[in-house]
Residue, then its C-alpha position, 0 to 999 in steps of 0.5 A: x900291229x894294226x890290221x891292213x885297212x883293206x881287210x878291216x871290217x867296214x861298218x856303216x852307222x845310220x844314227x841321228x843322235x850326235x852323241x851316239x854317232x861320236x861314241x860309236x865312231x870313236x869306238x870302232x875306229x879305235x879297234x884293230x881290224x875295224x873301221x867306221x867308213x860312213x855315218x848317216x843321220x837319216x835313212x834317206x841319206x843312207x839310201x841315197x849313198x848306196x850307189x856311190x859307196x863301197x858296200x859295207x860289211x856291217x850296218x849298225x842301224x837305229x829305228x826311230x827317225x824323222x821321215x823314213x823309219x829305220x825298218x823301211x830303210x833296213x828293208x831297202x838296204x838289204x834288198x840292194x846289198x844282200x851280202x851286207x849284214x845289218x844289226x839294229x842298234x836302238x832303244x826300242x825293246x818292244x816285240x813289234x819293232x823286233x819282229x819288223x826289223x828281223x822281217x825287214x832283213x836285220x840279222x842282229x838286234x842290240x839295245x843302246x845300253x849294250x856294253x862296248x864289248x857287246x857291240x864289238x862282239x856283235x859286229x864280229x859275230x854277225x859276220x861269222x854267221x851269228x845273230x847277235x842279240x841281247x838276251x831279253x831281245x833273243x827271248x822275245x824273238x824266239x817267242x814271236x817266231x814260235x807264234x808265227x803262222x806257218x802259212x802266209x796269206x796272199x789276200x788275192x793279190x794279182x801278179x801286177x799288184x805284187x810287183x807294185x807292192x814289192x816296189x813300195x816295200x823298196x821305197x819307190x814312189x808312184x812315178x818311179x814305179x810307173x816308169x819301171x813297170x812301163x805303165x801310167x801313174x793313173x794305173x798305179x793309183x788304181x792298183x794301189x787302191x785295190x792293194x789297200x782294199x785287199x790288205x785292209x790298210x790305208x797308207x803305203x807304210x801300212x802296206x809295206x809293213x804288212x807285206x814284210x810281216x806276212x812275207x807277201x813279197 
């Protein structure tokens, strides 16, 4: 007997490959007690829908997109939907992407070559408190976090600079940050120059990535 739809596991898929969209959606919707409620082909679409959809139980999220990266998107989704569990679903197996994804808020990490059974089990495991990963990914993750320095740097950031950096990590633009913090855009620009200088970066993306990696916000 099929499980009541209200108690079924709700999954959101953020994936730009149409074949993967179709295959994963069909796989999930064929299961008792599981359904794929929303599919988005870009990070911008997914984030734009967060205020209008019921929060999913689990998000399956790719990394490589045109426009906003999957890592940045995961950070924003996790901050806005802290109870939602996020599992990366990607072709990338390199240490940098694994580290960045986990720091951004992902709880699991699967490569797209994973079997259907592994994908389904990962969704169940992440809701049960687990951190599902392919064995090779898990080994890399352990090695990465073992090498992490126990004390994070602060780079001499002021309280206001940290506030602005946090807004950057959440994906807000200068105009939105200025309105939220009740300061002028010229002041935002001045703070950004100082943030870039202190963090030794040149772009917003680099600043956000460094903030996530080193837990500055």
